[in-house]
N, C-alpha and C positions, 0 to 999 in steps of 0.2 A: 623244367629250367628253373632252377633256384634264383630269386632275384638277389642282385648284388646291390641292393638298395634297401635302406630301412623302410619298412613299410608300415610298422605298428601304429604310427600316428594318423594314418589315412583312414578315412570312413569306409564302411562297406559300400560295395558298388549297389547303388539303387535297384531294387528290385523292378520299380516299374514307374512311369509318369504319373503324377497325381491327375487325377481325371479333369481337372480344372483347367490344366494346361491346353488339353486338346481344344478348348473353346476361347482361350485367351486371343485377343486381338494381335498379340505379337507371339508366336509360338516360341517356346524355349528351344535352345540349342545345346548342342553337346559337342566337346572337343576331346582329342585322343592326345593324351600326353604320353608318347611311347618312348620307352628306354629301350635301346639296343644294347645287348650284352654279348655280342659275338664279333670276332674279327675285328675288335677295336680295343685300343689300350684303355681299359676301364669302361664303365658305364657312360652312354652317349644319349641324348635327348634329340628327337627330330623335331624341327621347327621348318616351316616353310615360308616362301615369300609370294604372296597372293599376286596373281595375275594382275597387270595394269589394264586388262579387258573388263574386269568384274565392275560392277556398279558401285560397290561399296568397299571400303578398306583397301583401295588398289595399292599394290606394292606393299604391303605392310607384313611383318613377321609375326608368324602366329602358328597355332597348332591346327592341323586338319580337322576340320569341324564344320557343322552347319545346322541348320534348322531341323526340327522334327518334321518327319515326312509320315504319310500314310505307311503303316505296316511296321514302323518303329514302337516297340513295346516299351522299351527302357532306353536310359541315356546311352548304355552301352551299345544299343543296335544302332542308334544314330552317329556316334562317334566312330564306332568300327566300320561302318557304311561310307561314311565320309572319307577316312583314312583309305578306304580301298578304291573310291572314285578319284580322289585327288593325287594319291602317291602310288597306287598300285599295291598296298599291303594287304595281303590276304589276312583277312579275319581269324582264319583257323591258327596263325602263327603267332597270335597275340594272346598272353595270358593277362587279364584283367586283374589287378591286385588291389583295387580300390578306388575311391573318389575323393573329392573335395566338394565341399558344401556348394550349392549353387551360387554364382557371382551375378550381380545385376550389371547387365550392358548399358551402355549410354542411351539407347532406347528403351530401357525398363524391361525388356525381357530377361529371363535367367537363361544363363550358360552353365551347363553341367560338365566340370572337367572330369574325365574317366581316366585313371591310370593304369597303363599295362605295360608288360616286358615283352620282349620278343628276341628270338634267335635268329630273325631275319638279318640280312645283310644289305648293305646299301644297294649292291648291285641288284637286288631282288625288287627294287623299286622302279616303277615307271610314271613319270610327272605326267599329268593331264594339264597341257599347255592353257587350255581353256580356263583352268582355275588356279594354275600353280605356275610360277616363274622360275623357281628354284626350290631347292631342298638344302638343309643345313644339319650336320650331325654335330652337335655341340657338347664337349665334354661335360658332364655333371657337375665337375668341380666349379665350372664356370656360372652355374646356373644355382649355387647353394647360397645360403646366407651372407657368408662372408664377402661375396662378390657383388651384393645388393646395396645401391644407392638411392636416396629419395630425389626426385625433382619435380619441377613444376614446369606447366606448358600451357599455351593459350590455344583453345580449340573453339571456333566458333564464337569468339569474343568472351569466353568464359575460361578463367584460370582454374586448371586441374591439376592434381598432385598425383604421382605415380612412383612406383619403384623403377628402377632401371639396372639391367644387367649389361655390363660392358662385355661383350664376347669377341672383341677383337673387329673382324670383318662384318659384323652385325651388332646392333643393340637391341635389346628385348624390353618393351616398355608397355604402359597402358595395361589393358585387359590381360594380356599374356603374362606381364610381369606380376599381376596381380595373382593370377592362378599359379605361377611358380613360387609365390611367396606362401600362398595358401598351402600348397602342396608340401612345402619344406622339405625338398627331396635331398636325401643325403645317403651316402655309400653306408652299405651295412659293415659292421665290425666283423 
């Protein structure tokens, strides 16, 4: 499936985790930035709303993802495993097209965004209610540079600055917005 997104600016898919990360107090994480290219009017990006039953980031909008686990040899393993666990996306149906440099989370751990395309359709997905409260297919054009704004917010008594993408029913901000800004997703010509 040839991607209908420009991928030349993405970094190659990291081949492995740096061995130091296996020993770090806060293990790294990986997220799956998945672009759906079938049965939709143009490319769409998958976002999820985290379950309110989780201990962290309750109800927030983001990408499927999570921490490195035993058996994960590289960031793509973690990202695709998490996408399968959270929304039932078969890893065999995802073509990884690159990645984004790791981004530090608020707790200091690194998050590795892995970008992939799929020909799966939304009907192929099954939400795991223990982890995900909802899924969103956002048109790529709403997550491009022209729709990006800057805003500030106070979290735990500290002012922070973020990008913000207004997608109508939802807004994307924080680490997820930073991932989108660094991925700089755009339609191919």
